[in-house]
Structures are given as C-alpha cells and as structure tokens.
C-alpha positions in Angstrom: 0.1 -0.1 0.1 1.5 3.1 -0.7 1.2 6.5 1.0 0.6 9.6 -1.1 2.1 12.7 -0.2 -1.2 14.5 0.6 -1.8 11.5 3.1 1.3 12.1 4.8 0.4 15.9 4.8 -2.9 15.1 6.5 -1.5 12.8 9.2 0.9 15.3 10.1 -1.9 17.7 10.4 -3.9 15.5 12.7 -1.2 14.8 14.8 -0.3 18.3 15.2 3.2 17.7 13.6 5.1 20.2 11.5 6.9 18.5 8.7 9.1 20.2 6.4 7.6 20.2 2.7 11.2 18.4 1.5 10.8 15.8 3.8 7.2 14.8 3.0 8.7 12.1 -0.2 10.9 10.5 2.5 7.9 10.0 5.0 5.7 8.8 2.2 8.2 6.3 1.2 9.0 5.2 4.8 5.6 4.9 5.9 4.7 2.8 2.5 7.4 0.4 3.7 6.0 -0.1 7.1 2.7 -1.0 5.7 4.1 -3.3 3.1 6.0 -5.3 5.9 2.4 -5.5 8.2 1.1 -6.8 5.0 3.8 -9.3 4.7 3.4 -10.2 8.2 -0.3 -10.8 7.8 0.3 -13.6 4.8 2.0 -15.9 7.7 -0.1 -18.9 8.9 -0.4 -18.5 12.3 -3.5 -21.2 12.7 -0.9 -23.9 14.5 0.5 -21.2 17.0 -0.9 -21.2 20.7 -1.2 -17.6 21.9 1.1 -16.6 24.8 0.7 -14.5 27.8 4.7 -14.4 27.8 7.4 -15.8 26.0 9.1 -17.4 28.6 7.3 -20.4 30.4 8.2 -18.7 34.1 5.8 -18.6 37.1 5.8 -15.3 39.2 8.1 -15.7 42.1 5.9 -15.1 44.8 6.8 -13.8 48.7 4.9 -14.3 51.7 2.2 -11.9 52.7 3.6 -10.2 55.7 4.0 -6.7 56.9 7.5 -5.6 56.6 7.1 -1.8 57.8 5.7 -0.5 61.2 2.7 1.8 61.3 4.0 5.5 61.2 0.8 7.1 60.4 0.6 9.1 63.4 4.4 10.2 63.0 3.5 11.4 59.2 0.1 13.0 60.2 2.1 14.7 63.2 3.8 17.2 60.5 1.2 17.5 58.2 -0.6 21.2 58.1 -4.0 19.9 58.6 -5.4 16.6 59.9 -8.7 15.3 60.9 -10.1 11.8 62.1 -7.0 10.3 60.4 -7.2 12.3 57.2 -5.2 14.7 55.5 -6.8 18.0 54.7 -6.1 19.8 51.6 -7.4 23.2 50.4 -10.5 23.1 48.1 -9.5 23.3 44.4 -12.8 23.1 42.7 -15.7 25.2 43.3 
C-alpha cells in the first residue's frame, strides 16, 4: 500500500506535527514500507501457533504476605499542616 504525499500531510496535520515540505516524500516512502511489512506479516500462517501470555514459561515468584514496615501514620500526620480524624485535609481546588 503506497502512501501519498497528501496523506502524509493530512496525518501530520491530525497529529499536530510540523513537517518540512522537502521531507514529505521521504516520510511517504518510509510509511509505505512499514505498511508493506505489516501486509507481509499478515500472510504468515499462524493457525497452529498457540497464543502466549509471556514468551518464557516462568511462574511469578511469590513472597509471603507479611507486614514489613511499622505503622507510622501518627508520625507522618503529626507534621502535616491539617489532619482531621486520620485524614489529610487539603485546600478546596474546585468550586
């Protein structure tokens, strides 16, 4: 599939990209090459290939679900500008 210079210009406008007019033919050629490569990949027979979640057959290492830090909420809230009933109070942003 060949991309025209007008299509490159339209895509650049939609993407809000400024492209030098002298570079447009090069971009058209490169984009056409990418689409040709994708079209070639569509021709590959993948019927016998099982979908993969991950290319390596590894299981996730799990760690024990244990508390590793002490509760420091009171310490952190003691230096906060405003706290009420265990919650940080912040200035109203939306009226």
